[in-house]
C-alpha positions in Angstrom: 8.3 1.1 -3.0 9.8 -2.3 -2.4 12.1 -0.9 0.3 9.2 0.9 2.0 7.1 -2.3 1.8 9.9 -4.3 3.3 10.3 -1.8 6.1 6.6 -2.0 6.8 6.4 -5.8 7.2 9.9 -6.2 8.8 9.0 -3.5 11.4 5.8 -5.4 12.1 7.6 -8.7 12.5 10.2 -7.0 14.7 7.5 -5.5 16.9 6.0 -9.0 17.3 9.3 -10.4 18.3 10.4 -7.5 20.5 11.4 -8.2 24.1 11.6 -4.7 25.5 9.6 -1.5 25.2 12.6 0.2 23.5 12.7 -2.5 20.9 9.0 -2.3 20.4 8.9 1.5 19.9 11.8 1.3 17.4 10.1 -1.5 15.5 6.9 0.5 15.4 8.8 3.5 14.0 10.3 1.4 11.3 6.9 -0.1 10.5 5.3 3.4 10.5 7.9 4.8 8.2 7.5 2.0 5.7 3.7 1.9 5.8 3.5 5.7 5.5 5.8 5.7 2.5 3.8 3.0 0.8 0.6 5.0 1.5 2.2 8.1 -0.1 3.4 6.2 -3.1 0.0 4.7 -4.0 -1.4 7.8 -5.7 1.8 8.2 -7.7 1.5 4.6 -8.9 -2.1 5.1 -9.9 -1.1 8.3 -11.7 1.6 6.4 -13.6 -0.5 3.3 -14.5 -4.0 4.6 -15.2 -5.3 6.9 -18.0 -6.4 10.3 -16.9 -10.1 9.7 -17.4 -9.9 6.5 -15.2 -7.9 7.8 -12.3 -10.8 8.8 -10.1 -12.3 5.4 -10.3 -9.0 3.7 -9.6 -8.2 5.9 -6.6 -11.8 5.3 -5.3 -11.2 1.6 -5.6 -7.9 1.7 -3.8 -9.1 4.0 -0.9 -12.3 2.0 -0.4 -10.5 -1.3 -0.4 -8.1 0.0 2.2 -11.0 1.1 4.3 -12.5 -2.4 4.1 -9.2 -4.0 5.1 -8.6 -1.6 8.0 -12.2 -2.2 9.3 -11.8 -5.9 9.0 -8.6 -5.9 10.8 -10.1 -3.7 13.5 -13.0 -6.0 14.0 -10.7 -9.0 14.1 -8.2 -7.5 16.6 -10.3 -8.0 19.8 -10.8 -11.6 18.9 -7.1 -12.2 18.2 -6.0 -10.3 21.3 -8.4 -12.2 23.6 -7.8 -15.7 22.3 -4.1 -15.4 21.3 -1.0 -13.5 22.3 -0.9 -9.8 21.4 2.1 -10.6 19.2 -0.2 -12.4 16.8 -1.6 -9.0 15.7 1.8 -8.2 14.4 2.4 -11.6 12.9 -0.9 -11.4 10.9 -0.4 -7.9 9.6 3.3 -8.7 8.7 2.2 -11.9 6.9 -0.3 -9.8 4.9 2.5 -7.3 4.3 4.8 -10.0 3.0 2.1 -11.2 0.7 1.5 -7.7 -0.7 5.2 -7.2 -1.0 5.6 -10.4 -3.1 2.6 -9.4 -5.2 4.3 -6.0 -5.8 7.5 -7.8 -7.0 5.4 -9.9 -9.4 2.7 -7.5 -10.7 4.1 -4.0 -10.6 6.5 -3.5 -13.5 9.1 -0.8 -13.8 7.6 1.9 -15.8 10.5 4.2 -16.9 9.7 5.6 -20.2 9.4 9.1 -21.6 5.8 9.9 -22.6 4.9 11.9 -25.6 3.0 15.2 -25.3 0.0 13.4 -26.9 0.1 10.7 -24.2 0.2 13.4 -21.5 -2.5 15.6 -23.0 -6.2 15.2 -22.5 -6.9 14.5 -26.2 -8.3 11.1 -27.1 -7.2 10.0 -30.5 -9.9 7.3 -31.0 -12.8 9.7 -30.5 -11.1 13.0 -31.5 -12.4 14.6 -28.2 -10.9 16.3 -25.3 -11.5 15.3 -21.7 -12.8 17.7 -19.1 -13.1 20.6 -21.6 
């Protein structure tokens, strides 16, 4: 996840600093590979961190917040492009990517542990009931 995140923001920074079309396309490819991998890993992280009965709410929160961020950046892009250099679009998104990457380092712990069958089952010990039965 950290490598993919670094590729995303580094590719964006490289695209902003590119001096030729070939460099720009290569930078966008690196950025796309990193961002795509991060997007694919988010559901796996949610699956690992969140209890089964809370996963739908967590995924809905993630997907809706991504939508709000994308719409905000889309609305901001014409203003930035008309008042600043086009490179600023990459600098802004890369800066947000660096911030997200640092937050990943700080707040997403390593979660390697073997879960018991009870932890993986749908049985809730506190209520003695099964989920989705």
